[in-house]
C-alpha positions in Angstrom: 16.5 167.7 74.0 18.0 170.5 72.0 16.8 174.1 72.1 16.6 175.4 68.5 15.5 178.9 69.4 13.7 180.9 72.1 10.4 182.8 72.2 11.9 186.2 72.8 10.2 189.1 74.6 11.1 192.7 73.6 13.6 194.6 75.5 11.8 197.9 74.9 8.3 199.0 74.0 9.7 200.5 70.8 10.3 197.0 69.4 7.4 195.3 71.0 5.4 194.6 67.8 8.3 192.7 66.3 8.1 190.1 69.2 4.5 189.9 70.5 1.0 191.3 69.9 -1.0 192.0 73.0 -4.5 193.1 73.9 -4.9 196.5 75.6 -5.4 195.0 79.0 -2.1 193.0 78.7 1.3 194.3 79.7 5.0 193.5 79.8 7.0 194.7 82.7 10.2 196.0 81.1 11.8 196.9 84.4 12.1 193.2 85.4 15.5 191.5 84.8 13.5 188.6 83.4 10.6 190.0 81.5 7.1 188.5 81.8 3.7 189.1 80.4 0.7 189.5 82.7 -2.7 188.6 81.1 -6.3 188.5 82.2 -9.2 186.2 81.4 -10.0 186.3 77.6 -6.8 188.1 76.7 -4.5 186.6 74.0 -0.8 186.7 73.6 0.0 186.4 69.9 3.4 185.5 68.7 2.4 186.1 65.1 5.4 188.3 64.7 8.7 188.7 62.9 11.1 187.4 65.6 8.9 184.7 67.1 7.6 183.0 64.1 9.0 179.6 63.1 9.9 179.9 59.4 9.1 176.3 58.6 9.8 176.8 54.8 13.4 177.8 55.5 14.1 175.2 58.2 12.9 172.3 56.1 14.8 173.5 53.0 18.2 174.2 54.7 18.3 172.0 57.7 17.4 168.4 58.7 14.9 169.6 61.3 11.5 167.9 60.9 9.9 167.8 64.4 9.7 170.6 66.9 7.8 171.3 70.1 7.4 174.3 72.4 8.2 174.3 76.1 6.3 177.2 77.8 6.5 178.6 81.3 2.9 179.6 82.2 1.0 180.4 85.4 -2.8 179.9 85.3 -5.2 178.3 82.8 -4.7 178.7 79.0 -5.8 177.6 75.6 -2.7 177.3 73.3 -3.2 177.3 69.6 -0.6 176.9 66.8 -1.2 178.3 63.4 0.5 178.1 60.0 0.4 180.7 57.3 2.0 180.5 53.8 3.1 183.0 51.2 0.1 182.1 49.0 -2.5 183.2 51.5 -2.8 185.0 54.8 -5.4 182.5 56.0 -4.7 181.1 59.4 -4.5 177.3 59.4 -5.0 175.8 62.9 -2.5 173.0 63.2 -2.7 172.3 67.0 -4.9 173.3 69.9 -4.4 172.4 73.5 -6.0 173.4 76.8 -3.8 173.5 79.9 -4.9 174.1 83.4 -3.2 174.8 86.7 0.1 175.7 85.1 2.9 176.6 87.5 6.1 178.5 86.5 8.2 175.7 88.1 7.3 173.3 85.2 7.3 173.6 81.5 4.1 173.0 79.4 4.8 170.9 76.3 3.1 171.9 73.1 3.9 169.3 70.3 3.7 170.6 66.7 2.8 168.4 63.8 5.6 167.1 61.6 7.1 170.0 59.6 6.1 170.2 56.0 8.8 169.7 53.3 6.9 171.0 50.3 5.5 174.2 49.0 2.8 173.9 51.6 5.5 174.8 54.3 5.0 178.2 55.7 5.3 180.2 58.9 4.2 178.8 62.3 3.4 180.7 65.4 1.5 180.4 68.8 -1.4 182.2 70.2 -2.0 181.8 74.0 -5.4 182.8 75.4 -5.9 183.1 79.2 -8.8 181.1 80.7 -8.2 182.0 84.3 -8.8 185.3 86.1 -5.1 186.1 85.8 -2.1 184.5 84.1 1.6 184.8 83.5 3.9 184.0 80.6 7.6 184.1 81.3 9.4 181.8 78.9 9.1 179.9 75.6 11.5 177.5 74.0 11.4 175.8 70.6 12.9 172.4 71.1 13.7 169.2 69.1 14.7 165.7 70.1 16.7 165.3 66.9 20.5 165.1 67.3 22.5 167.9 65.7 24.7 167.0 62.7 27.8 168.7 63.9 29.4 170.8 66.6 29.9 174.5 65.6 32.5 176.9 66.9 32.1 180.5 65.8 34.6 183.2 65.4 32.7 186.5 65.8 34.6 189.4 64.2 33.6 193.0 64.6 35.6 195.9 63.3 35.3 199.3 64.9 36.5 202.8 64.4 35.6 205.0 67.5 32.2 203.4 68.1 33.1 202.4 71.7 29.6 202.4 73.2 28.1 200.3 70.5 30.8 197.7 70.6 30.8 197.3 74.3 27.0 196.9 74.4 27.1 194.3 71.7 29.9 192.3 73.2 28.4 192.4 76.7 25.0 191.3 75.3 26.6 188.2 73.8 28.6 187.4 76.9 25.7 187.7 79.2 23.3 185.5 77.3 22.9 182.4 79.5 22.0 180.2 76.6 25.2 181.1 74.7 27.3 179.9 77.6 27.2 176.4 76.3 28.2 177.4 72.8 31.8 177.6 71.5 32.7 181.1 70.3 35.2 183.9 70.6 34.7 187.6 69.8 37.5 189.3 67.9 37.2 193.1 68.4 39.4 194.8 65.8 40.0 198.4 66.9 41.0 200.5 63.9 40.7 203.7 65.9 42.9 202.4 68.8 40.5 203.9 71.4 39.7 200.7 73.3 41.6 199.0 76.1 41.9 195.3 76.8 40.9 196.0 80.4 37.4 196.7 79.0 37.2 193.2 77.7 38.4 190.9 80.5 36.4 187.8 79.5 38.6 185.1 78.0 36.2 184.8 75.1 37.1 188.3 73.8 40.3 189.3 72.1 41.0 193.0 71.4 43.2 193.6 68.4 44.7 197.0 68.0 44.9 197.8 64.3 45.8 200.7 62.1 43.0 202.3 60.1 42.7 200.0 57.1 38.9 200.5 56.8 36.2 198.0 57.4 37.5 195.5 54.8 41.0 195.6 56.5 39.6 195.3 60.0 37.3 192.4 59.2 40.2 190.6 57.3 42.6 191.2 60.2 40.2 189.6 62.6 39.5 186.7 60.2 43.3 186.0 59.8 43.7 186.0 63.6 40.7 183.6 63.9 42.0 181.3 61.2 45.4 181.1 62.8 43.7 179.6 66.0 42.4 176.8 63.7 39.4 175.9 65.9 36.5 177.7 64.3 34.1 176.0 61.8 32.3 179.3 61.0 32.9 183.0 61.1 30.5 185.9 61.6 31.2 189.5 60.5 29.3 192.2 62.4 29.4 196.0 62.0 30.3 198.0 65.1 27.3 200.3 65.0 24.5 197.8 65.2 21.9 197.0 67.9 21.8 193.2 68.4 19.5 190.8 70.1 21.8 188.0 71.1 19.1 185.4 70.3 20.1 186.0 66.6 23.5 184.5 67.3 21.9 181.5 69.2 19.7 180.8 66.1 22.7 181.0 63.9 24.3 178.2 65.8 21.2 176.1 65.4 21.1 176.6 61.7 24.6 175.4 61.2 24.3 172.6 63.7 21.4 171.1 61.7 22.4 172.3 58.2 22.1 169.8 55.3 24.7 171.5 53.2 27.0 174.5 53.5 25.6 178.0 53.0 26.3 181.6 54.0 23.8 183.6 56.0 23.0 187.2 55.3 21.4 188.8 58.3 18.7 191.3 57.5 19.1 195.0 58.3 16.3 196.7 60.3 16.0 200.5 60.3 17.6 201.9 63.5 15.3 204.9 63.4 12.1 203.1 62.4 12.6 199.8 64.1 9.7 198.0 62.6 10.9 198.6 59.1 13.0 196.0 57.2 15.5 198.0 55.2 17.2 195.1 53.4 17.2 191.3 53.3 20.1 190.6 50.9 20.7 192.5 47.7 21.2 192.1 44.0 24.3 193.0 42.0 24.0 194.7 38.6 20.3 194.0 38.5 17.0 195.8 39.2 13.3 195.0 38.5 11.1 196.0 35.6 7.5 197.1 36.1 6.3 193.5 36.1 8.7 192.5 38.9 11.2 190.6 36.7 14.9 191.1 37.4 17.0 192.5 34.5 20.6 193.5 33.9 21.4 197.0 35.1 25.1 197.8 35.3 26.3 199.6 38.4 22.9 199.0 40.1 22.6 197.6 43.6 19.0 196.6 44.5 18.1 195.9 48.1 15.6 193.0 48.5 12.4 193.1 50.6 13.2 196.8 51.2 10.9 199.0 53.4 8.6 196.1 54.5 6.6 197.0 57.6 7.2 194.0 59.8 4.2 194.7 62.0 1.9 193.4 59.2 1.1 189.7 58.7 1.3 190.1 54.9 4.9 191.3 55.2 5.8 188.3 57.3 4.3 186.0 54.8 6.1 187.8 51.9 9.4 186.9 53.6 8.6 183.3 52.7 9.1 184.2 49.0 12.8 183.5 48.7 15.1 185.5 46.5 18.3 184.5 44.8 20.7 186.7 46.8 23.9 188.0 45.3 25.4 189.3 48.5 24.6 190.3 52.1 25.9 193.2 54.1 28.7 192.8 56.6 26.5 194.2 59.3 25.7 190.5 60.0 27.2 188.0 57.6 28.2 184.4 58.4 30.2 181.8 56.4 32.2 178.6 56.9 35.9 178.0 57.1 35.6 175.8 54.0 34.3 178.7 52.0 37.2 180.8 53.1 39.6 178.1 51.9 37.8 178.1 48.5 37.5 181.8 47.9 40.2 183.5 49.9 39.9 186.7 51.9 38.0 190.0 51.2 39.5 192.5 48.7 41.4 195.5 50.2 38.6 198.0 49.4 38.9 199.9 52.7 35.2 200.4 52.8 32.1 199.9 50.6 31.4 197.0 48.2 33.8 194.6 50.0 30.7 192.6 51.1 29.3 192.6 47.6 32.4 191.2 46.0 32.9 188.7 48.8 29.3 187.4 48.3 29.8 187.1 44.6 32.7 184.7 45.1 30.7 182.7 47.7 27.9 182.2 45.1 30.4 181.0 42.6 31.8 178.3 44.9 28.8 177.4 47.2 25.8 175.4 45.8 23.3 176.8 48.2 24.8 180.3 48.1 23.6 182.9 50.5 20.4 182.7 52.6 18.6 185.6 54.1 17.0 183.6 56.9 14.0 185.5 58.3 14.3 186.6 62.0 18.1 186.8 61.7 18.5 190.5 61.7 20.1 193.5 63.4 19.2 197.2 63.7 21.6 199.4 61.8 21.7 203.1 60.9 19.9 203.4 57.5 21.9 204.6 54.5 19.6 207.6 53.9 21.0 209.0 57.2 24.6 208.6 56.1 26.0 211.4 53.9 29.8 211.6 54.6 30.5 212.6 50.9 33.7 210.6 50.6 31.8 207.3 50.6 30.8 208.0 46.9 34.5 207.6 46.0 34.8 204.1 47.5 31.4 203.1 46.3 32.2 204.0 42.7 35.9 202.9 42.6 35.1 199.6 44.2 32.2 198.9 42.0 34.4 199.4 39.0 36.9 196.9 40.4 34.2 194.4 41.2 32.8 194.7 37.7 36.2 194.1 36.2 36.6 190.9 38.2 33.1 189.4 38.0 31.4 191.0 35.0 32.0 192.2 31.5 31.3 195.9 32.0 31.9 197.9 28.8 33.6 201.2 28.8 30.4 202.9 27.4 28.3 201.4 30.2 30.7 202.5 32.9 31.0 206.1 31.5 27.3 206.3 31.1 26.6 205.3 34.7 29.2 207.6 36.2 28.1 210.5 34.0 24.5 210.1 35.3 25.7 210.3 38.9 28.0 213.3 38.2 25.3 215.3 36.4 22.8 214.4 39.1 25.0 215.8 41.9 25.9 218.9 39.8 22.2 219.6 39.4 22.0 219.5 43.2 25.0 221.9 43.4 26.7 219.1 45.4 30.2 219.6 44.0 32.1 217.6 46.6 30.1 214.5 45.8 30.3 215.0 42.0 34.1 215.2 42.1 34.2 212.0 44.2 33.0 210.1 41.1 35.6 211.6 38.9 38.4 210.8 41.4 37.1 207.2 41.7 37.4 206.7 38.0 40.9 208.2 37.8 42.2 206.0 40.7 40.6 202.9 39.2 42.4 203.6 35.9 45.7 203.4 37.8 45.2 199.7 38.2 45.9 197.4 41.2 49.3 198.9 41.8 47.5 201.9 43.2 46.3 199.8 46.1 49.5 197.8 46.5 51.9 200.8 46.6 50.0 203.4 48.6 49.1 203.4 52.3 45.4 203.0 52.8 45.5 205.6 55.6 47.1 208.1 53.3 44.6 207.5 50.6 41.6 207.8 52.9 43.0 211.0 54.5 43.4 212.6 51.1 40.0 211.5 50.0 38.4 213.0 53.1 40.1 216.3 52.6 39.2 216.3 48.9 35.6 215.7 49.7 35.5 218.9 51.7 37.3 221.1 49.2 34.1 223.0 48.1 32.5 225.0 50.9 29.2 225.3 49.1 27.3 222.8 51.3 26.2 223.4 54.9 24.0 221.4 57.4 20.9 223.2 58.6 18.0 222.2 60.9 15.2 220.4 59.3 12.1 222.6 59.7 9.9 220.3 57.8 9.3 217.2 60.0 6.3 215.7 58.3 4.2 216.0 55.1 1.4 218.1 56.6 1.1 221.4 54.8 4.0 220.6 52.4 3.0 220.8 48.7 4.9 218.6 46.2 5.9 220.6 43.1 5.5 218.9 39.8 8.1 219.8 37.1 7.1 220.0 33.5 9.1 218.2 30.8 10.2 221.4 29.1 11.6 222.8 32.4 13.4 219.5 33.0 15.1 219.7 29.6 16.2 223.3 30.1 17.4 222.5 33.6 19.5 219.6 32.3 21.0 221.5 29.4 22.1 224.4 31.7 23.1 222.3 34.7 20.1 223.7 36.6 21.2 227.2 35.6 25.0 226.9 36.2 25.7 227.5 32.5 23.6 230.6 32.4 24.8 234.2 33.0 24.7 235.3 36.6 21.9 237.8 36.1 19.5 234.9 35.4 20.1 233.4 38.8 17.6 234.3 41.5 19.0 234.9 45.0 16.5 232.6 46.7 16.2 229.3 48.5 14.1 226.3 47.3 13.2 223.3 49.5 13.4 219.9 47.8 12.1 216.7 49.4 14.8 214.1 49.2 12.7 211.1 50.3 13.9 207.6 51.1 11.9 206.1 48.3 13.0 207.3 44.9 9.4 207.6 43.7 8.7 210.1 46.5 11.6 212.4 45.8 11.1 215.8 44.3 12.9 216.7 41.1 16.1 218.6 41.5 15.0 220.7 38.5 12.7 222.5 41.0 15.8 224.5 41.8 16.4 225.7 38.3 18.2 229.1 38.3 18.0 229.4 42.1 20.9 230.3 44.3 20.4 227.8 47.0 18.7 224.4 47.4 17.8 222.8 50.7 17.3 219.0 50.6 15.4 217.4 53.4 14.3 213.9 54.4 11.2 213.9 56.6 12.7 211.4 59.0 15.9 213.4 59.6 16.5 216.2 62.1 18.9 218.0 59.7 18.9 219.1 56.1 21.6 220.0 53.5 21.8 223.4 52.0 23.8 223.5 48.7 24.7 226.8 47.1 25.3 227.3 43.4 28.9 227.8 42.3 29.0 227.9 38.5 32.8 227.9 38.3 33.1 224.7 40.4 30.4 222.9 38.4 32.0 223.7 35.0 35.5 222.7 36.3 34.2 219.3 37.5 32.4 218.7 34.2 35.5 219.5 32.1 37.7 217.3 34.4 35.2 214.4 33.8 35.3 214.9 30.0 39.1 214.8 30.1 39.1 211.6 32.2 36.7 210.0 29.8 38.8 210.8 26.8 42.1 209.7 28.3 40.6 206.5 29.9 39.3 205.1 26.7 42.7 203.9 25.5 43.5 202.1 28.7 40.1 200.6 29.6 40.6 197.0 28.4 44.1 196.7 29.8 43.2 198.1 33.2 40.1 195.8 33.5 42.4 192.8 32.7 44.9 193.9 35.3 42.3 194.0 38.1 40.9 190.6 37.0 44.4 189.1 37.1 45.3 190.6 40.4 42.2 189.4 42.3 43.7 186.1 43.5 46.8 187.8 44.9 44.8 190.6 46.5 42.7 188.1 48.4 45.6 185.9 49.7 46.8 185.8 53.3 50.3 186.6 52.1 49.2 189.8 50.5 47.1 190.8 53.5 49.8 190.2 56.0 52.0 192.6 54.2 49.2 195.1 53.5 48.2 195.2 57.2 51.6 196.3 58.2 52.9 199.9 57.5 55.1 200.1 54.4 58.7 200.8 55.3 
């Protein structure tokens, strides 16, 4: 008997709908160490949920699993029904029904499922348990198989942190305290770029704390990967961000996937919104592609397109939509797993410091791995959404590293690169966001220095200077968000003529000062692009306040014509001088890729230059 996964119960009421659906007279006692569900006659416990569905279509495609059954701990009398739904329809297909009486918690109740389907008819399977007695209890559910696993898996779990002590400790302790993971072979490598943790805080032999200088996320993950590789005992590795919320069951399921895998593949864990925990923020993403109005993917340079974004996982239709599999270009390092064999084929991540390192790494995996990257439903973590992160300096890394990635993996033309960056620069100038606008110019200038820029300069020095540069204009301040919902707020529609005038004058920055009104305009900066208000709403106004409904704070940007014109001229100058060197620089980055992803390079890079 091998346990493939567990029927998990929620740890908090906030995430309850992702685990179980209950009638009003049914409750979970969250105060118990071992949570249980109390039910009454006629009440149904439904596991038609994100975390507790069996995603049959994925299991039969990527693993050898073909027969599963449930082991349940129940007290009382129950009717247990198993259903299947597919991506074609939301109709419930009853595949098994069983009445059980006089159940005691001391013994498991066995619910055998039909043979898993191997075709397009495969879907998503879940249980619904109806109480037939006056009172009943549910305390545990296991998904089990009698099939022997194909291989033993040992997992090197690598997390890189920079002053996120509370998150890291909680994640590590959650993994160590999981009783089902005790039988699994793993070790956690905590790479501490901020040097704020102590080994005494991680006394378990399965945790190794690695003090590291601040070489960013890519440097931290790579340092941990090198340490794990040197032990030469791990078949697979898992990268996890430091600021996630994790249900350790996700790691248990990852073991099962690889134990029964038919072929090698990487796993991209999905990202759930930390602030709206029922929302799927991303399940893998596309590189240099977006979708047209008919839903077909198309080439779009410099575009990163999240997949399955903003799905409400409380709805059955969303769960069934997860069965429609995408061809994924990469997965975020908040939860990303891959085999030792893949590392031997493709090398280590690029020294990007932060941003786009996961994208470039994923592109190499897809080149060398037949099955590529899989966003297996229910393998997910909660992570702070990107709409809540506005450090400013990240635009530099985002743009510089995309330029490098396009040089290595694509055929980006000079015109396309300049066009894309110009759009970003103009957009931020229209917002009076001068710090962000100049980050794009700086990114292009540093990219044009070629790979020796990364080889010769200390990453800590580069990052420090970028952070300072991103604060050089004092025209942006953080203010309280006084608009917390849509009630009473009127969206302003901007006419085509006003948009043209706004663009030609940089939202009034090219006009004489007497045209500028000393007033404040609120602009909704929604999560979804289609819900955002036009920045042209602030034409010839002195201050713009950008707010997102979900956030507690907003950003106030103040017009500074001199700064805007200076950045615009600096960009024009960079465009003119860069034209002559574009082809040579692109070739240099392409030729340097193998060296920059080698262990020899990284071992030197991770040590301070003397």
